[in-house]
N, C-alpha and C positions, 0 to 999 in steps of 0.2 A: 884607048885605055880610059875607063870611066873613073872620074875623080871620086875619092872616098867622101861619103856624106859626113859633115861635121857632127861630133857626138852630141852637142847641145840640140841640134836639129833633130837627131834621132830621138833624143830624150823628149823633146816637145811632141813629136808625132806619136810615140809609143806610150807616153805617160801623162804629160801635161795636158794635151789636147782632149783626151777622153775625160779627164777630171773637170776640165773647163766646160765641156759640153754638158756633163751631168749637173754641175753646180749652177749654171745659168740657163739650163734648158734650151740649148741651141742645137737644133737638129741639122741645120745647114752648116756645113764646115766653113763656109765663107763668113759666117757670123761669129765664129769662135774667136776670142781675142788672141792676138799674136803680136810679136814685135815686127814692125814693118821696116824700120831703118834705125841706124845709129849714126849720129852726127858728131864729129869731133871738130871743135872750134878753138882756135888759138888767136888771141889778140896780141899784137906787137906794136905798142904805142911808140916805141923808139924807132920804128921803121921809117918814120917821116924824116929822120936825121941820118939813119944808117941803113941803106938798102940791103947790105949783106946779112943783117940779122934776119930779115924776112926770108931771104933765100935759104938760110940755114934751117929756119922753122919749116919751110915747105919740104925740105929734104927729110927732116925728122918725122913729120907726119906721114910722108910717103913710106918710110921704113916701118913705122908703127902700124899703119893701116893696110899696107900692101897694095895701095893704089895712089896715083898722083893726086896731090892736094891742089885745091883751087885757091887763088889769091882773092881775098875779100877787100872791098874798097869802101871808103867813107861815103855815106849817103848824103851828108850835108857838111857844110863848112862850119868850123868852130875856130874863131880867131884867137881865143885864149890858148888853144893848144897848137896854134900854127897849122891847123888842119884845113885842107881844101877838099871840096867834093870830088870824089873819084880817086883820091890818093890811096895807095895800097896800105892797109893797116893790120892785116892778119891773114890767116889761112884756114881753110875748112875742108873736111872730107866727109862724104856721105857714103855709108856702107849699107849694102842690102844683100839679102839671100845668104849664100855660103860664106862670103867674106865677113858679113856681119856676125854670124854665129861663131866663126873662128876667132874673130876679135874679142867677142864677149868671153869666150873660153879662156883666152890668154889674159884678159883683164882680170877675171875672177881667180884663176888658178895661179897666175904668175906675177902680175903687176901689183895687185892690192896687197898681197902678203909682204911686199917689199916696202910698202909705205910706212914711214917712221911713225910710231905711236898710233898705229891703225886701230880704231875702236869699232869698226864695223860700218856697214852701209846704213844710212838713215832710211827709215821706213816711211817718212812723211815728206820726202823731197819731190812731191808731185806738183804739177802746175794746175790741177783742177780739171784737166782734159785727158787724163790717162797717160801723160808723158812724164818721164823721170829724168832728172838732171843730176849729174855727179861731177864734182870738181876735183882736180888733182893739182897740187902745188908744184910738182916737178915731173918732167917727162922721163927722167932716168930710171923710174920704177919699171919701165918696160925693158926687159933684158935684150931686146933687139938692138938697142942703142949702145954704141961703144962710148963709155964715159971719157975715154982719151980723145975722142973726136968731137963729141958734143959736150963742151965744158960749161956752157951758159945755161943756168936754170931757167926753165920756162914752164909755166902752168898751162892747163887746158881745161876745157869744159866738155863733158860727154853727155849727150842727150839721147835717151832711148825713147823712140816714138812708137807707140802701139796703135793698133786699129780700133781701140776702145776709147770712148769719150768719158769713161768712168774711172776715177782713181781706185775705187774698190776692186773693180775687175782687173785693172792693171796690177794692183798689189797681189791679187790671187794668182795672176799669171806669173809674176816674178817668184812668188813662193813655190809654185809647182815647177818652175824652171830651176830652182835651187840657186837663184842669183842674190838672195838676201842673206848676207853673212854678218855675224856679229862676234866679237871677241869679248870674253868676260871681263878682262882687265887690260890696261895698256901693256904693250910688250916693251919692256925696258930691261936692261941688264939686272937691275935690282930685283924686279919682279920675277925674272927668270930664275934667279938664285934662291929666292925665298918661296915663291908660290908660282910655279909655271902656269901660264895661261892656257886655256883650252879653247878650241874653236867650236862655236855653237852654230852649226849649220843645220838647217831644217832637214828632216828626213827625206824630203823630196829631191834633195841634191843628188845628181848622178854619182854612183859609187866611185867611178874612176876620178871624177872631179874632187870628191871628198878625200880620196887617197892622196891626190897631189897636194892638197892642203896639209894633211897630216904628216907627209913626208918632208916638209920643209923644216928641217931641224933648226931650233933657235927662234923660229917664228911661230910655229904652231905645235901644240902638245896634245897628244891623244891620251886622255886620262885612263883609257882602258888598256893601254899598252904596258 
């Protein structure tokens, strides 16, 4: 039985890639910008004192990403933090191909709408080499995690690595992929009562992904409904 192709991957092949080829005059498909991998990284400074915290983070990342997380270790010793070289201080997961696209789909359609006071994704958080980083303050925005089991709040950093060395090309790629989302005003109970916010998603966003945003009652509001 052949696995179903992720919808963001289908959207890239059928819509984003032709636009990228035309915009940047790339005849060779291998030269067209694409997302190569997504890296999830969590630092656990208290792991030097409590090893159980690190084990819990590794389990959380495994549930979120769908594959086992690797333990990251200190590269150098820092006496002020009681840190020795080689000590476990965090966890990391690298996603590629289908798992990468499936994670991005869940991130944009399910996790980000659950972020408190979410105001959208910053369009300038690039590193100068075509890679984009996004920070989350808590892991429980992912619906895969049971809040009764994972009670400790833990942030994470998510990095999208592209095949391009240009921030402008990467930005155009994300626009055509429909990954850049903004909300007009903060989503708070007061704002919902007075002036419901609406989701400003670029028209390049896949229609089914757009629908998943609009259907999240209390978080997103479709002014045309």
